[in-house]
N, C-alpha and C positions, 0 to 999 in steps of 0.2 A: 128684608123679605123673609118669610118662613118657607122652607122647602122640606116637606115631609119626604122621607126616604123609603125607597123600595130597593132592597138588595136581592139579587137573583142568584140562585144555585139550582141547576136542574129545572129551570122555569118556575120555581117556587119562590115565594117571598120569605126570606130568612133574615136572621141577624146573627152576627158573630160577636164574640167578645175579644177586644183588642186585636182584631184581624185574625184570630186563631180559627182555622178551618175545622179544627177538632172540637170547637165549642160553638156548634151551630144549633140554632133554634128555628124551627119552621113555624111561621105565623099564619100563612095562608097558601093554599094550593093555586089560587087564582089571582095573580098580580094585577090584572086588569080590573077586577072587582075592587081591590084595595085602592087603586087609582081613582075609581069612580067615587068611593067613599071620601077620599081626600078632597076631590073636586066639590062634592056636595057640601063639605064643611067650609068651603070658601077659599081654599088654597089656589093660588094662581100659578105657582111653580111646583115642579116635581123633580126630585133628585133620584136617579136610577143608576145602580151600579151592577154591572155584570161581574160577579165575583169569580165565576168560572173563567171568564175571559181574562180577568186580572192575573189569575194564577197561571193560565196556560198561554197567554200572549196573543190571543185573538178572540174577538167576540164570539160567544158561544150561546147566548140567550137572545139571538136576534128576533126570533119569532115571538117570544114573550114581549120584547120591547116594541115590536110592531103592533101587537095586540093592545098594549098600554097606550101607544100613540093614537090608535084608532078608537079607543074607548073614551077618551077625554079631550077637551079643548084647552088643556093646560099648556103652559110653556114647560118643556121637558129638557133637562140636561142629563146626559148619559156618559158614564165613564166605565172603564174596566177593559183592558186588553186592546185598546185602540192604538195600534202601533204601525199602521200603514196609512198612506194617503187614501188608498182605495177603501179601507174600512171606515175612515172618517167620512168620506163622500157618501158611502152607502147609508150610514146612520143618519146623516143630515138630510138625505133624500127621503127618509121615512117619516118626516114630520117632526123630528127632534129639533128643538130650538138651538141647542148648542151641545158640544161634546167636551169632555174633560180629558186632557192628555196628561199622563204621568210618566211612566217608566221611560219610554223612548224620548219624550220631550226633555226630561232631565238629563239623560245620557247623551243626546244628540241635539244640541241647541240649533244647529243648522236646519234640521228637519222641522223643529218647532216653528222656526221662522218661515220655512216654506209653506207649511200647512196653514199657519195663521194668516199669511198673506193671501193664500188661495181662498180662505174663508174668513175674511175680516169680521170681527165682532161675534163670531160663532164658536170661538175656541176659548175654553177656560183651562188654565194651568193648574193641575192637581198637585199640591205639595202636602205630602203626608209625612209627619215628623215623629221620630222616636228618639228621645234623649237629645233633642235639638238638631238631629240630622235627618235628612230626607231619605225615606225608604222607598224602594221600588219592587217590581216583580210581585205585585199583590201583597206588599209589606213583608215579603220573605227575605229581602236583602236590603242592606243599609249602605248609603253612600257617605262620603266625608263632607258633603256640602250642606249648608244650612238653608232653611227656607228663604231667609232674607237674601242670601247670596244668589240663589237660583232666580228669585224674583227680580233682583237688580239686573241680572244678565239679560232678562227678557223685557226690560223697561221700554224699549223702542218699538216693540211689536204691537200689532192691533188686536190684543187679547180682549176678551169680554170681562174676565174676572179671574181671580185666584181662589181656588177652593182649598182651604187649609184645614187639615185634620190632625189632631193630636192623637196618635195611635193609642197611647196609654189610657186615654179617656174614653175611647170608642167602645160603645156597648156596655159601659160600666155604670152609667147613670150617676156619676159622681161629680158632675159639673164640668163645664168647659175650661180650657186653659185660656182664661181671659188675658193674662199678662202676655203670653206669647202671641195671641191674636192681635193685641194692641201694638206690639212691636212690629209685626208684619204690616199692619195698617200704616204705621209711620214710615216704613221702609219702601213702600211701593205706591205708585199712582193708581193702581188697579183696584176696583172694588174687591174686598176680601169677604168671602163667605166662610163662616166658621162651622166646623163639624167636630163631633166627638164629645160625648158627655152632656149634651144639652138636655136638661131634665125638667126644669121648673120655669115658671114665669119670670122669676128673678134672674135666672140664667139668661133669658132673652133680653131682659132690660140691661144687664151688665154688658153683654156683647154689643148692644146698641150704643151704650155709653162709651164703649171702647172704640167705636168707629166702624164696627163691622157692618157690611152692607146686607148681610143675611145670615141666617142660622139654619143648619140642616138638623132635623130631629128624626130619630129612628126609633130605637127600642122604647124610649119613654112614652111614645105614642101608642105603640103596640101593647105595652103593659099597663096603660092607663095612668101613668104618673103625671101626665099633662094632657089636656085636650088640645086638639088643633085649633079650636075656636079661641081658647084662652091664649095660646101662643100668638095667634094672629092679632088679637086685641092688644097684647103687650107690645108687639112690633109696631102697631099704629100709634101707641100712646107716646106722650112726651117723656123724655128721660128725666 
């Protein structure tokens, strides 16, 4: 599946380069309008990240997310700063299909188990890697664990998916890390959704051939490097 991305800072639709908050580009002041355009183009899923929340440790763009959920009939996944069961429950109660847990889920496997069992099939594990190691705190800190190791530790949980991001590729439009994505696909039973650097129709085809269940596309859509219609067609085509 193809998931167009909306990243939020101050309720605006933005993109960062390699997760660097100092390299912010504002693409639209109305995220709900962006969501409507994605829906009109045929996308069934939407990937939303609260970048303020990711950095500060609690959701900060809740009203913008609520507006997005109310504007479209898409399946929406939301990540960024969701580090309490209460925050998870609140977002899931707003019409969000599933939430992505990263920082606390990586650091506290017991909490991930608790939340995933409370909301089976509605939790995705967000694994964002830099140099092979999982990063946390809005990509501002790095752990010693690999994505495959974290995924393996969660193998028995009722998760919906793993969202895998190669930080070095994110926002750079230089192509995804297909090899690392393929390795994670082999290492886990969960569907793997790839993010970071997806720019061309060929990128979509390569990720599909590698076994990815989906691809998140951000900056390339906003800058016109690929159309959502072309990405959706590539996802439907035979590899």
